[in-house]
C-alpha positions as CSV (number, residue, x, y, z in Angstrom):
1,M,47.9,92.5,-13.9
2,T,45.4,89.7,-13.1
3,D,41.8,90.2,-14.2
4,L,39.4,90.0,-11.3
5,F,37.7,87.0,-12.8
6,Y,37.7,84.9,-16.0
7,D,35.1,85.5,-18.6
8,K,32.1,85.4,-16.3
9,Y,31.9,86.0,-12.5
10,D,31.4,82.6,-10.7
11,G,32.0,83.6,-7.1
12,E,35.8,83.7,-7.1
13,M,37.8,86.9,-7.4
14,F,41.6,86.7,-8.3
15,F,44.3,89.2,-7.1
16,D,48.0,89.8,-7.5
17,I,50.0,90.2,-4.3
18,Q,52.4,93.1,-4.0
19,D,54.5,95.0,-1.4
20,V,54.8,92.1,1.1
21,E,56.1,93.1,4.5
22,K,57.1,90.5,7.1
23,S,57.6,91.0,10.8
24,S,57.6,88.7,13.8
25,D,54.0,89.7,14.6
26,N,52.3,89.9,11.2
27,Y,52.6,89.7,7.5
28,S,51.1,92.5,5.4
29,F,50.6,92.7,1.6
30,T,48.6,94.5,-1.0
31,I,46.1,92.7,-3.2
32,K,45.3,94.2,-6.6
33,S,43.4,93.2,-9.6
34,Q,42.1,94.7,-12.9
35,Y,38.4,95.2,-13.4
36,D,36.6,97.2,-16.2
37,G,39.7,99.2,-17.0
38,K,40.5,100.1,-13.3
39,V,42.9,98.7,-10.8
40,I,41.2,97.7,-7.5
41,G,42.7,96.5,-4.3
42,A,43.3,96.7,-0.5
43,R,46.0,96.0,2.1
44,I,45.7,92.8,4.1
45,T,47.4,92.4,7.5
46,I,47.5,88.9,9.0
47,P,48.9,88.0,12.4
48,V,51.6,85.4,12.5
49,L,53.2,83.2,15.1
50,I,56.8,82.1,14.8
51,R,58.0,79.0,16.6
52,R,61.5,77.6,16.7
53,S,62.2,73.9,17.2
54,L,65.8,72.7,17.2
55,F,67.3,74.1,14.0
56,K,64.1,74.9,12.2
57,T,61.8,78.0,12.3
58,Y,58.1,77.6,11.7
59,K,55.8,80.4,10.7
60,F,52.1,80.0,11.1
61,V,49.0,82.2,10.7
62,K,48.0,83.0,14.2
63,T,44.7,81.2,14.9
64,N,41.8,82.7,17.0
65,S,42.7,86.1,15.7
66,Q,41.5,88.8,13.2
67,L,42.9,90.1,9.9
68,K,42.8,93.7,8.9
69,I,41.7,94.9,5.4
70,T,42.7,98.5,5.0
71,S,42.5,101.1,2.3
72,I,45.2,101.9,-0.3
73,G,43.3,105.0,-1.6
74,Q,41.1,105.3,-4.7
75,E,41.8,101.7,-5.7
76,S,40.1,100.6,-2.5
77,D,37.1,102.9,-3.0
78,D,36.8,101.3,-6.5
79,F,37.0,97.9,-4.8
80,I,33.9,98.7,-2.7
81,C,32.1,99.7,-5.9
82,V,33.1,96.5,-7.7
83,L,32.1,94.4,-4.7
84,E,28.7,96.1,-4.7
85,S,28.1,95.3,-8.3
86,L,29.2,91.7,-8.0
87,L,27.8,90.7,-4.6
88,K,24.5,92.8,-4.9
89,P,23.8,93.6,-1.3
90,A,20.3,94.6,-0.2
91,Y,21.6,98.1,0.7
92,K,23.5,100.8,-1.2
93,S,27.1,101.3,-0.3
94,S,28.8,104.6,0.5
95,K,31.2,103.9,-2.4
96,H,34.1,104.7,0.0
97,F,36.4,102.4,1.9
98,S,36.4,103.1,5.7
99,D,39.5,104.8,7.2
100,E,39.3,102.3,10.1
101,P,37.3,99.1,9.0
102,D,36.5,96.5,11.6
103,P,38.9,93.6,11.7
104,V,37.6,90.3,10.3
105,D,37.6,87.0,12.2
106,F,39.1,84.1,10.4
107,S,40.1,80.4,10.9
108,V,42.8,78.5,9.1
109,L,41.5,75.8,6.8
110,N,44.9,74.1,6.1
111,R,44.8,70.6,7.5
112,E,48.5,69.8,7.5
113,I,51.6,71.6,8.5
114,Y,52.3,74.4,6.1
115,D,55.1,76.8,5.3
116,L,53.6,80.3,5.4
117,D,56.2,81.7,2.9
118,T,55.8,79.0,0.2
119,D,52.5,77.1,0.6
120,K,48.9,78.2,-0.3
121,I,47.1,79.3,2.8
122,Y,43.3,78.8,3.1
123,L,41.3,81.0,5.4
124,K,37.6,81.2,6.2
125,L,36.5,84.8,6.9
126,F,33.5,85.2,9.2
127,N,31.9,87.5,11.7
128,G,32.5,86.0,15.1
129,E,30.9,88.9,17.1
130,D,28.0,88.1,19.4
131,Q,25.0,89.5,17.6
132,S,22.2,88.1,19.8
133,D,21.0,91.6,20.7
134,F,20.8,92.8,17.1
135,E,17.7,92.8,14.9
136,E,17.9,90.3,12.0
137,D,18.5,93.1,9.4
138,E,21.3,94.7,11.6
139,K,23.4,91.5,11.8
140,I,26.6,91.2,9.8
141,N,26.4,87.8,8.1
142,L,29.8,87.1,6.6
143,E,31.2,83.8,5.4
144,M,33.8,83.8,2.6
145,N,37.1,82.1,1.9
146,F,40.4,83.9,1.3
147,T,43.4,82.1,-0.1
148,F,46.9,83.4,-0.7
149,N,50.3,82.1,-1.8
150,L,53.3,84.4,-1.1
151,S,55.6,82.4,-3.4
152,S,53.3,82.8,-6.4
153,N,52.1,86.2,-5.4
154,K,48.4,85.2,-6.0
155,A,45.3,85.5,-3.8
156,S,41.6,84.9,-4.2
157,L,38.4,85.8,-2.4
158,I,35.6,83.2,-2.8
159,E,31.9,83.2,-2.0
160,V,30.8,80.1,-0.2
161,R,27.2,80.7,0.8
162,D,24.5,82.7,-0.9
163,G,23.6,85.7,1.2
164,Y,26.8,85.6,3.3
165,S,29.2,87.6,1.1
166,A,27.6,91.0,0.6
167,D,28.1,92.0,4.2
168,L,31.9,92.2,3.6
169,I,31.0,95.5,2.0
170,A,29.3,96.7,5.2
171,V,32.5,95.8,7.2
172,L,34.8,97.7,4.8
173,M,32.8,100.8,3.8
174,K,32.4,104.2,5.6
């Protein structure tokens, strides 16, 4: 199993993809990694759009949508603990993954036509909710990149801005 990061944490976490399920509405898969002797992970569900043109079928990640990150049990609770130790939020986590975490907004960063089943897909995760009525310390500031490749069964979660990664924990925990 893949280690969560190489030698020293530099903002990128690596995962193996397992248990891929494909339907006409979404793709769902489990991401898992090894960290400090434990297996950590979660289930990712991404909405897809299938288009047919002449004799070819195209599968795309559905834009202007949300992906779901759900629990797979103890491995997801351990994932929350690892995220807390690596991302160092200003708050203490519950150390438990939510039974119903909020979906996460995303945009597709791939610039050219891609094949969802074979190419590496680049997503930007963010919180697109209107937070104008919230106090500054109540806002969910989330901006991370998520990449996956279903042909190589690899995924990664990448910090892109200081102070905008730790709130992923707030979205996922109880």
